[in-house]
Backbone as ProteinMPNN parsed JSONL, in Angstrom:
{"seq_chain_A": "MREVTPEEFAAAHADGAFVVDVREPGEYVGGHVPGAVLLPMSQLAARLGEVPRGVPLYVICASGNRSKSMTSLLERAGFDAYSVAGGTAAWARAGRPVVRGARPHAA", "coords_chain_A": {"N_chain_A": [[-63.179, 66.771, 3.379], [-61.504, 65.54, 6.108], [-58.185, 65.115, 7.276], [-55.686, 63.398, 9.121], [-52.347, 63.487, 10.379], [-49.885, 60.824, 10.508], [-48.704, 60.985, 13.047], [-50.566, 62.466, 14.561], [-52.65, 60.649, 14.462], [-51.471, 58.509, 15.855], [-51.377, 59.564, 18.441], [-54.127, 59.852, 18.971], [-54.872, 57.177, 18.762], [-53.498, 56.104, 20.943], [-55.061, 57.139, 22.912], [-57.281, 55.59, 22.758], [-58.819, 55.666, 20.391], [-61.478, 55.085, 17.965], [-61.015, 52.96, 15.357], [-61.429, 52.485, 11.954], [-60.877, 50.137, 9.574], [-60.687, 50.056, 6.192], [-59.84, 48.292, 4.27], [-59.57, 45.214, 2.361], [-60.443, 41.891, 3.581], [-58.182, 40.077, 3.36], [-56.004, 41.827, 3.262], [-56.224, 43.073, 5.72], [-55.829, 40.913, 7.528], [-53.206, 40.434, 6.891], [-51.835, 42.424, 8.21], [-52.582, 44.852, 10.549], [-53.575, 47.869, 12.286], [-53.521, 47.729, 15.794], [-56.579, 46.893, 17.322], [-58.15, 47.92, 15.292], [-61.168, 48.005, 13.449], [-62.543, 45.972, 11.028], [-64.132, 47.066, 8.217], [-64.771, 46.713, 5.198], [-64.224, 48.768, 2.301], [-66.0, 48.206, 0.197], [-68.247, 47.438, 1.547], [-68.915, 49.316, 3.447], [-70.855, 51.471, 3.184], [-73.292, 50.078, 3.312], [-73.173, 49.147, 5.854], [-73.301, 51.11, 7.787], [-74.785, 51.296, 10.111], [-73.398, 49.851, 11.963], [-71.396, 51.423, 12.819], [-70.114, 53.503, 15.313], [-71.705, 56.442, 16.56], [-71.09, 59.857, 17.493], [-68.51, 59.778, 18.38], [-65.094, 60.419, 17.534], [-63.965, 59.06, 14.458], [-61.402, 57.173, 13.03], [-60.233, 56.597, 9.95], [-58.686, 54.126, 8.102], [-56.528, 52.753, 5.596], [-54.511, 51.048, 3.225], [-52.622, 52.911, 2.134], [-53.75, 55.427, 2.279], [-55.489, 56.348, 0.295], [-58.039, 55.017, -0.211], [-59.114, 55.451, 2.29], [-59.539, 58.208, 2.326], [-61.691, 58.539, 0.539], [-63.667, 57.04, 1.866], [-63.823, 58.393, 4.263], [-64.964, 60.776, 3.431], [-67.494, 59.787, 2.666], [-68.441, 58.948, 5.193], [-68.48, 61.423, 6.56], [-70.447, 62.789, 5.076], [-72.585, 61.299, 5.887], [-72.917, 62.139, 8.424], [-71.021, 61.529, 10.386], [-68.201, 61.982, 12.599], [-65.436, 61.983, 11.182], [-62.076, 61.055, 10.25], [-59.463, 60.824, 7.94], [-56.597, 58.771, 7.817], [-53.543, 59.848, 7.001], [-51.267, 58.355, 4.778], [-51.831, 55.824, 5.707], [-51.909, 52.359, 6.82], [-49.399, 51.567, 6.023], [-47.723, 53.803, 6.578], [-48.02, 53.872, 9.326], [-46.797, 51.414, 10.077], [-44.211, 51.823, 9.009], [-43.29, 53.733, 10.755], [-42.603, 52.255, 12.872], [-44.547, 51.418, 14.589], [-46.829, 49.225, 16.362], [-48.117, 46.338, 14.661], [-50.714, 44.133, 14.034], [-50.678, 40.873, 13.005], [-52.108, 38.209, 11.071], [-54.421, 37.955, 12.527], [-57.833, 37.112, 12.943], [-60.261, 38.676, 10.929], [-62.55, 41.083, 12.221], [-65.801, 42.464, 12.854], [-67.476, 45.615, 13.471]], "CA_chain_A": [[-62.61, 65.59, 3.984], [-60.461, 65.869, 7.073], [-57.104, 64.142, 7.296], [-54.729, 63.562, 10.211], [-51.015, 62.946, 10.127], [-49.638, 59.602, 11.266], [-48.401, 61.336, 14.433], [-51.842, 62.806, 15.203], [-53.378, 59.395, 14.612], [-50.835, 57.732, 16.927], [-51.82, 60.136, 19.712], [-55.533, 59.49, 19.136], [-54.902, 55.73, 18.989], [-53.057, 55.89, 22.322], [-56.181, 57.539, 23.765], [-58.399, 54.671, 22.569], [-59.638, 56.048, 19.238], [-62.165, 54.057, 17.194], [-60.333, 52.877, 14.066], [-62.13, 51.719, 10.923], [-59.979, 49.704, 8.502], [-61.553, 49.87, 5.025], [-59.216, 47.386, 3.307], [-60.204, 43.91, 2.201], [-60.056, 40.982, 4.658], [-56.829, 39.554, 3.205], [-55.064, 42.889, 3.625], [-56.369, 43.258, 7.164], [-55.169, 39.786, 8.183], [-51.781, 40.577, 6.638], [-51.272, 43.385, 9.154], [-53.452, 45.998, 10.808], [-53.388, 48.628, 13.514], [-54.209, 47.062, 16.898], [-57.91, 47.387, 17.65], [-58.886, 48.4, 14.119], [-62.347, 47.231, 13.083], [-62.609, 45.785, 9.579], [-65.35, 47.379, 7.474], [-64.235, 46.948, 3.857], [-64.761, 49.856, 1.492], [-67.126, 47.707, -0.598], [-69.38, 47.156, 2.423], [-69.105, 50.356, 4.46], [-72.124, 52.204, 3.047], [-74.388, 49.208, 3.739], [-72.98, 48.754, 7.254], [-73.149, 52.305, 8.622], [-75.423, 51.058, 11.396], [-72.422, 49.226, 12.854], [-70.373, 52.41, 13.133], [-70.591, 54.334, 16.419], [-71.877, 57.887, 16.366], [-70.744, 60.662, 18.652], [-67.087, 59.656, 18.697], [-64.267, 60.562, 16.33], [-63.597, 57.83, 13.77], [-60.172, 57.28, 12.261], [-60.4, 55.672, 8.834], [-57.355, 53.768, 7.623], [-56.429, 51.74, 4.541], [-53.104, 50.69, 3.032], [-51.754, 54.064, 1.904], [-54.464, 56.686, 2.493], [-56.401, 56.711, -0.793], [-59.393, 54.534, 0.075], [-59.616, 56.073, 3.517], [-60.05, 59.548, 1.986], [-63.007, 58.366, -0.051], [-64.6, 56.547, 2.878], [-64.0, 59.473, 5.235], [-65.964, 61.673, 2.826], [-68.787, 59.119, 2.79], [-68.847, 59.013, 6.598], [-68.807, 62.821, 6.875], [-71.755, 63.084, 4.464], [-73.592, 60.576, 6.672], [-73.01, 62.773, 9.739], [-70.029, 61.035, 11.332], [-67.001, 62.775, 12.868], [-64.448, 61.056, 10.628], [-60.776, 61.561, 9.828], [-58.638, 59.895, 7.172], [-55.223, 58.68, 8.302], [-52.596, 60.034, 5.9], [-50.232, 57.329, 4.676], [-52.426, 54.54, 6.041], [-51.231, 51.341, 7.615], [-47.989, 51.558, 5.623], [-47.028, 54.843, 7.341], [-48.04, 53.409, 10.723], [-45.781, 50.369, 10.215], [-42.886, 52.422, 8.754], [-42.898, 54.495, 11.946], [-42.225, 51.309, 13.896], [-45.657, 51.174, 15.504], [-47.238, 47.819, 16.33], [-49.05, 45.825, 13.657], [-51.214, 42.794, 14.35], [-50.683, 40.032, 11.805], [-52.72, 36.905, 11.176], [-55.636, 37.959, 13.336], [-59.059, 36.939, 12.19], [-60.99, 39.941, 10.801], [-63.776, 41.201, 13.01], [-66.656, 43.6, 12.493], [-67.774, 46.559, 14.561]], "C_chain_A": [[-61.453, 66.006, 4.888], [-59.445, 64.73, 7.138], [-56.181, 64.452, 8.465], [-53.401, 62.956, 9.801], [-50.859, 61.63, 10.891], [-49.359, 59.879, 12.753], [-49.674, 61.7, 15.194], [-52.671, 61.549, 15.435], [-52.796, 58.569, 15.755], [-51.276, 58.252, 18.294], [-53.275, 59.766, 19.994], [-55.665, 58.0, 19.444], [-54.505, 55.419, 20.431], [-54.163, 56.239, 23.317], [-57.421, 56.678, 23.544], [-59.328, 55.002, 21.42], [-60.312, 54.846, 18.582], [-61.589, 54.083, 15.788], [-61.107, 51.958, 13.137], [-61.134, 51.416, 9.812], [-60.847, 49.339, 7.305], [-60.922, 49.0, 3.938], [-60.009, 46.088, 3.215], [-59.695, 42.956, 3.29], [-58.632, 40.434, 4.556], [-55.76, 40.568, 3.58], [-55.041, 43.074, 5.144], [-55.617, 42.167, 7.915], [-53.658, 39.875, 8.016], [-51.088, 41.563, 7.555], [-52.159, 44.597, 9.309], [-53.096, 46.663, 12.135], [-54.138, 47.899, 14.64], [-55.563, 47.724, 17.201], [-58.732, 47.872, 16.476], [-60.023, 47.437, 13.787], [-62.429, 47.172, 11.564], [-64.013, 46.063, 9.066], [-64.907, 47.718, 6.059], [-64.98, 48.05, 3.097], [-66.014, 49.419, 0.737], [-68.379, 47.465, 0.231], [-69.767, 48.31, 3.342], [-70.457, 51.046, 4.362], [-73.31, 51.385, 3.553], [-74.316, 48.869, 5.225], [-72.824, 49.944, 8.196], [-73.787, 52.143, 9.992], [-74.5, 50.419, 12.419], [-71.355, 50.198, 13.343], [-70.898, 53.323, 14.249], [-70.694, 55.812, 16.04], [-71.446, 58.602, 17.636], [-69.313, 60.526, 19.125], [-66.289, 59.892, 17.42], [-63.909, 59.185, 15.777], [-62.334, 58.093, 12.966], [-60.201, 56.185, 11.214], [-59.026, 55.422, 8.22], [-57.461, 52.704, 6.538], [-54.948, 51.396, 4.41], [-52.215, 51.93, 2.957], [-52.443, 55.414, 2.067], [-55.449, 57.064, 1.414], [-57.837, 56.274, -0.522], [-59.965, 55.2, 1.316], [-60.131, 57.489, 3.256], [-61.466, 59.459, 1.453], [-64.036, 57.957, 1.0], [-64.815, 57.561, 3.995], [-65.032, 60.46, 4.714], [-67.358, 61.076, 2.938], [-69.306, 59.22, 4.225], [-69.23, 60.431, 7.004], [-70.175, 63.19, 6.31], [-72.891, 62.413, 5.225], [-73.671, 61.092, 8.112], [-72.033, 62.283, 10.789], [-68.867, 62.019, 11.464], [-65.808, 61.919, 12.46], [-63.199, 61.77, 10.135], [-60.043, 60.468, 9.058], [-57.215, 59.931, 7.718], [-54.276, 58.747, 7.108], [-51.531, 58.941, 5.934], [-50.68, 55.943, 5.071], [-51.584, 53.629, 6.913], [-49.748, 51.281, 7.272], [-47.192, 52.586, 6.425], [-46.94, 54.458, 8.817], [-46.899, 52.395, 10.957], [-44.375, 50.928, 10.01], [-42.37, 53.183, 9.962], [-42.538, 53.569, 13.11], [-43.319, 51.026, 14.919], [-46.155, 49.74, 15.348], [-48.263, 47.501, 15.253], [-49.421, 44.413, 14.056], [-51.298, 42.029, 13.053], [-51.401, 38.726, 12.097], [-53.966, 36.839, 12.02], [-56.848, 37.801, 12.441], [-59.8, 38.279, 12.098], [-62.231, 39.932, 11.673], [-64.538, 42.451, 12.579], [-66.886, 44.466, 13.717], [-68.778, 45.949, 15.518]], "O_chain_A": [[-60.548, 66.731, 4.475], [-59.796, 63.552, 7.064], [-55.92, 65.616, 8.769], [-53.341, 62.036, 8.985], [-51.621, 61.356, 11.818], [-49.74, 59.086, 13.613], [-49.848, 61.291, 16.342], [-53.313, 61.4, 16.475], [-53.546, 57.989, 16.541], [-51.523, 57.463, 19.206], [-53.62, 59.409, 21.12], [-56.472, 57.605, 20.285], [-55.115, 54.561, 21.069], [-54.202, 55.704, 24.426], [-58.491, 56.983, 24.07], [-60.508, 54.657, 21.463], [-59.794, 53.731, 18.63], [-61.663, 55.101, 15.101], [-61.405, 50.812, 13.474], [-60.605, 52.331, 9.18], [-61.657, 48.415, 7.386], [-61.411, 48.97, 2.809], [-61.003, 45.904, 3.917], [-58.63, 43.188, 3.861], [-57.942, 40.338, 5.571], [-54.729, 40.21, 4.15], [-53.983, 43.212, 5.758], [-54.853, 42.459, 8.835], [-52.909, 39.444, 8.893], [-49.863, 41.539, 7.667], [-52.458, 45.291, 8.337], [-52.41, 46.088, 12.98], [-55.284, 47.493, 14.445], [-55.666, 48.945, 17.317], [-59.905, 48.205, 16.646], [-59.861, 46.218, 13.839], [-62.388, 48.203, 10.893], [-64.967, 45.378, 9.435], [-64.687, 48.888, 5.746], [-66.19, 48.227, 3.238], [-66.98, 50.176, 0.647], [-69.464, 47.303, -0.327], [-70.836, 48.283, 3.952], [-71.142, 51.19, 5.375], [-74.231, 51.935, 4.156], [-75.282, 48.362, 5.795], [-72.273, 49.8, 9.288], [-73.364, 52.796, 10.945], [-74.788, 50.444, 13.615], [-70.516, 49.849, 14.173], [-72.003, 53.856, 14.143], [-69.869, 56.342, 15.296], [-71.441, 58.018, 18.719], [-68.937, 61.091, 20.152], [-66.772, 59.589, 16.33], [-63.591, 58.264, 16.53], [-62.216, 59.121, 12.299], [-60.195, 54.998, 11.537], [-58.302, 56.353, 7.866], [-58.362, 51.865, 6.556], [-54.212, 51.452, 5.395], [-51.184, 52.003, 3.626], [-51.781, 56.45, 1.998], [-56.193, 58.028, 1.591], [-58.755, 57.091, -0.6], [-61.162, 55.48, 1.383], [-61.077, 57.923, 3.914], [-62.342, 60.217, 1.87], [-65.152, 58.476, 1.015], [-65.881, 57.585, 4.61], [-65.882, 60.93, 5.471], [-68.308, 61.785, 3.272], [-70.474, 59.541, 4.444], [-70.211, 60.62, 7.724], [-70.974, 63.834, 6.99], [-74.023, 62.894, 5.212], [-74.41, 60.542, 8.928], [-72.195, 62.59, 11.97], [-68.59, 62.791, 10.547], [-65.233, 61.212, 13.288], [-63.245, 62.91, 9.673], [-60.014, 59.314, 9.488], [-56.693, 60.998, 8.041], [-54.214, 57.819, 6.302], [-50.967, 58.642, 6.986], [-49.976, 54.971, 4.798], [-50.685, 54.063, 7.633], [-48.926, 50.977, 8.136], [-46.1, 52.28, 6.904], [-45.923, 54.686, 9.471], [-46.14, 52.516, 11.919], [-43.449, 50.564, 10.736], [-41.161, 53.273, 10.176], [-42.208, 54.035, 14.201], [-43.056, 50.465, 15.982], [-45.926, 49.112, 14.315], [-49.16, 48.297, 14.973], [-48.558, 43.596, 14.375], [-51.926, 42.488, 12.099], [-51.327, 38.193, 13.204], [-54.52, 35.756, 12.212], [-56.876, 38.3, 11.316], [-59.948, 38.956, 13.116], [-62.88, 38.9, 11.841], [-63.962, 43.377, 12.006], [-66.54, 44.1, 14.84], [-69.159, 46.584, 16.501]]}, "name": "protein", "num_of_chains": 1, "seq": "MREVTPEEFAAAHADGAFVVDVREPGEYVGGHVPGAVLLPMSQLAARLGEVPRGVPLYVICASGNRSKSMTSLLERAGFDAYSVAGGTAAWARAGRPVVRGARPHAA"}
């Protein structure tokens, strides 16, 4: 399982990275990285067809635990995936933008 630091993720995000948020809808609506696509951990395996291939994927959750597990799943399925260390909490603590109250959307 590959993991990136919050700083590496911020650079990738600035370049238009594809971000998969594996939290639950209520968590996502409470605050997420701009542009992150909601694919909850409980649904990801069944929804792999919605995930783009051939591009790096940055998997994020609240603190980095769920994203590690889901990054491993994506890697085993042949995706170029990276877990974001520290998750959305680290992103927000660094003063980066968080979208709140947005309706969850799928890939």
